[in-house]
C-alpha positions in Angstrom: -4.3 -132.6 -14.9 -7.4 -131.1 -13.7 -11.2 -131.9 -15.4 -13.0 -135.2 -15.8 -12.6 -136.3 -19.1 -15.7 -137.9 -20.9 -15.8 -139.5 -24.6 -16.3 -137.2 -27.1 -19.2 -137.7 -30.2 -18.0 -140.7 -32.5 -19.8 -138.8 -35.3 -17.2 -135.6 -34.6 -13.7 -136.6 -34.0 -12.5 -133.0 -33.7 -15.5 -132.5 -31.3 -14.2 -131.3 -27.5 -14.4 -133.9 -24.8 -17.2 -133.2 -22.1 -15.2 -131.4 -18.5 -16.7 -131.5 -15.6 -14.8 -129.3 -14.8 -12.8 -126.8 -17.0 -9.7 -125.6 -16.8 -6.7 -125.4 -19.1 -4.7 -127.8 -19.3 -1.2 -127.6 -17.6 1.7 -128.5 -18.7 1.9 -132.3 -18.2 5.3 -134.1 -16.9 7.8 -134.8 -19.4 7.6 -138.7 -18.1 5.5 -140.2 -16.3 7.4 -140.2 -12.3 6.7 -143.5 -11.4 4.9 -147.2 -12.1 1.9 -145.9 -10.7 1.4 -142.7 -12.9 2.8 -144.7 -15.6 0.0 -146.5 -15.0 -3.0 -144.4 -15.0 -2.0 -143.0 -18.0 -2.3 -146.0 -19.9 -6.1 -146.4 -18.6 -7.5 -143.2 -19.7 -9.0 -142.9 -22.8 -5.7 -142.6 -25.4 -5.9 -139.7 -28.4 -3.9 -139.1 -31.7 -2.3 -135.7 -32.6 -2.6 -137.3 -36.6 -0.5 -135.5 -38.9 -0.6 -135.5 -42.8 2.1 -134.2 -45.0 2.2 -133.6 -48.5 4.3 -136.3 -51.0 3.1 -135.3 -54.8 4.9 -137.6 -57.7 7.2 -135.2 -58.7 7.3 -133.7 -56.4 7.8 -134.7 -53.1 9.0 -133.2 -50.3 12.7 -133.0 -48.7 13.5 -136.3 -46.0 15.4 -133.2 -43.8 11.9 -130.5 -44.8 9.8 -132.5 -44.1 11.3 -133.7 -40.0 12.3 -129.7 -40.0 8.2 -128.7 -40.9 6.9 -131.7 -39.3 8.2 -130.3 -35.9 7.3 -126.9 -36.1 3.8 -127.5 -36.6 3.7 -129.7 -33.5 5.2 -126.5 -31.6 2.5 -124.7 -34.5 0.0 -125.8 -33.1 1.0 -126.3 -29.2 1.3 -122.5 -29.4 -2.0 -121.6 -31.1 -5.3 -119.9 -28.6 -7.2 -122.7 -30.0 -5.1 -125.2 -27.6 -4.4 -122.9 -25.0 -6.9 -121.7 -24.0 -9.7 -121.4 -26.7 -11.5 -124.7 -28.8 -8.3 -127.0 -28.7 -7.8 -127.5 -25.3 -10.3 -129.7 -24.1 -8.7 -132.3 -27.0 -5.0 -131.3 -26.0 -6.0 -131.4 -22.1 -8.2 -135.2 -23.0 -4.6 -136.7 -25.0 -1.3 -135.2 -22.8 -3.5 -137.2 -20.0 -3.0 -140.6 -21.2 0.6 -141.2 -24.3 1.7 -138.3 -26.9 1.3 -140.7 -29.5 0.9 -138.8 -33.1 1.0 -140.5 -36.8 2.0 -138.8 -39.9 0.3 -140.3 -42.9 0.5 -138.9 -46.6 -1.6 -137.6 -48.7 -1.8 -135.8 -52.7 -3.8 -133.9 -55.1 -7.1 -134.7 -53.7 -6.7 -136.1 -51.3 -4.7 -133.1 -49.5 -7.4 -131.2 -51.1 -9.4 -133.4 -48.3 -7.3 -132.9 -45.7 -7.0 -128.9 -45.4 -10.7 -129.6 -45.9 -10.5 -129.9 -42.1 -10.3 -128.3 -38.8 -6.0 -127.7 -38.1 -2.7 -126.0 -39.3 -1.4 -125.9 -42.3 3.2 -125.2 -42.2 5.2 -124.5 -44.8 8.6 -125.6 -45.5 11.1 -125.1 -48.5 9.9 -128.8 -49.9 7.4 -129.7 -47.8 3.9 -128.8 -46.3 2.4 -130.3 -43.2 -0.9 -130.5 -41.8 -1.5 -131.0 -38.0 -5.3 -131.6 -36.2 -6.9 -130.9 -33.0 -6.6 -134.5 -31.0 -8.6 -137.6 -32.2 -9.5 -140.7 -29.8 -7.2 -143.7 -31.4 -10.1 -145.3 -33.7 -11.8 -142.1 -34.4 -10.1 -141.3 -37.7 -12.5 -138.7 -39.9 -12.6 -140.8 -43.1 -11.0 -138.7 -45.4 -8.2 -139.4 -43.5 -8.3 -142.6 -41.9 -8.1 -143.5 -46.4 -4.7 -142.1 -46.3 -1.7 -144.2 -46.4 0.7 -144.2 -43.8 3.3 -146.1 -45.7 5.0 -144.5 -48.7 6.5 -142.0 -45.9 10.0 -143.1 -48.0 12.0 -140.0 -48.2 15.5 -138.8 -49.3 17.8 -135.4 -49.2 19.1 -134.7 -53.0 21.2 -132.9 -50.9 23.3 -133.3 -47.7 21.9 -130.8 -45.1 24.1 -127.9 -44.2 26.8 -128.1 -41.4 25.3 -126.3 -38.1 27.2 -124.5 -35.9 25.4 -126.2 -32.0 24.5 -124.0 -29.6 23.9 -120.8 -32.5 19.8 -123.0 -33.1 17.3 -125.8 -31.8 18.7 -129.1 -32.6 16.8 -132.0 -32.5 19.3 -135.4 -33.1 18.6 -138.3 -34.6 19.5 -141.3 -33.7 22.8 -142.9 -35.9 21.9 -146.2 -34.9 18.7 -146.7 -36.0 16.7 -146.9 -39.1 13.5 -144.9 -39.7 11.0 -144.6 -41.9 10.6 -140.4 -42.9 6.6 -140.7 -41.7 8.3 -142.3 -38.3 11.2 -139.8 -38.1 8.6 -136.8 -38.0 7.0 -138.1 -35.2 9.5 -138.7 -33.4 11.0 -135.4 -33.7 7.6 -134.4 -33.5 7.7 -135.6 -29.7 10.9 -134.1 -28.9 9.8 -130.7 -30.1 6.7 -130.9 -27.1 9.3 -132.1 -24.5 11.7 -129.4 -25.4 8.5 -127.2 -25.1 7.2 -128.2 -21.9 10.2 -127.8 -20.6 10.9 -124.3 -21.2 9.5 -121.0 -19.2 6.9 -119.0 -20.9 8.5 -116.6 -22.0 11.0 -119.2 -23.9 8.2 -120.3 -25.1 6.7 -116.6 -26.2 10.1 -115.7 -28.3 10.5 -118.4 -29.8 6.7 -118.7 -31.4 7.9 -115.0 -32.6 11.0 -115.9 -34.2 8.3 -118.9 -36.3 10.2 -122.2 -34.5 13.3 -121.8 -35.7 15.4 -125.7 -36.4 16.7 -127.7 -37.4 17.2 -131.8 -37.4 20.4 -133.5 -38.0 21.8 -136.7 -37.4 23.9 -137.2 -34.4 27.5 -137.9 -35.3 28.1 -141.5 -33.9 30.6 -140.7 -31.3 28.8 -137.9 -29.8 25.6 -139.7 -28.7 25.7 -141.8 -25.6 26.7 -138.1 -23.8 23.8 -136.5 -25.8 21.7 -139.1 -24.3 23.0 -139.1 -21.4 23.2 -135.0 -20.9 19.6 -134.8 -19.8 18.8 -132.4 -22.2 14.9 -133.6 -23.8 15.3 -137.4 -24.8 12.1 -139.4 -27.1 11.7 -143.0 -25.5 9.3 -144.8 -28.1 7.1 -147.2 -26.9 7.6 -149.1 -29.9 4.5 -149.2 -31.7 6.1 -149.1 -35.1 9.6 -150.1 -36.4 11.2 -149.7 -33.9 12.4 -151.8 -30.2 9.9 -150.3 -27.2 12.3 -147.9 -25.0 14.2 -146.6 -27.6 16.1 -143.4 -28.0 14.9 -142.0 -31.2 16.2 -138.3 -30.7 17.0 -135.8 -28.6 16.3 -131.8 -28.9 19.7 -129.1 -28.2 18.3 -126.3 -27.3 20.2 -123.2 -26.8 18.9 -122.0 -24.0 18.9 -125.2 -21.5 22.1 -125.3 -22.2 24.1 -128.7 -21.9 23.7 -130.6 -25.2 26.2 -131.9 -27.8 27.7 -128.0 -28.1 29.5 -129.4 -24.5 29.9 -132.8 -24.7 
């Protein structure tokens, strides 16, 4: 990635880093090509993409809808002009120079009202609301987000999600052998959506955005997961910071425009 990045003013976590060479961030490689490249990314200042899911006690969102809404929130953020070449672009640049970390926290009532007052984008599903913010330094959370809990994001579906016809819509397939909280799963499907976004052409991105990012999240059939993971589709390998072992394969993004996937497995 071009440009030299310095840390933002710690008094304003959403202030863009200062770049000595201003440019629109290029789409980064999906994964480091070499160990030295991976080490260089890890040596860069680390940023995180914050997401907040609204979970009211009386009306919690459905789990699958929360996951799908989180994935759409990440895509909506990536497509936003403020993130591509506007005021958030330097932060996106700094974030993608390192690991593409995402952290999901929960809010309700007045917490949600305060969270919505910060710069960001709220995406609504059928039952879920997720707000995504420009990237921040790993230890630079604004106080109204830092006070929110990461735990307590265990959600359920009151009814099983309807079956889908693979090949008809983008599907983010969860590894059936892993147990993850809804918050962890929301971050993982966000990673998968982002990696898929990077794989698309400019025209394909514009078409997906124009359609409001149709997608679905489902748990993969156990017998189909090995072929999915080996299909060459966008695959998330978790760094292992929380909940699951490092290197665990968590999600495969199966986009019809990319070919392959479960439909051809």
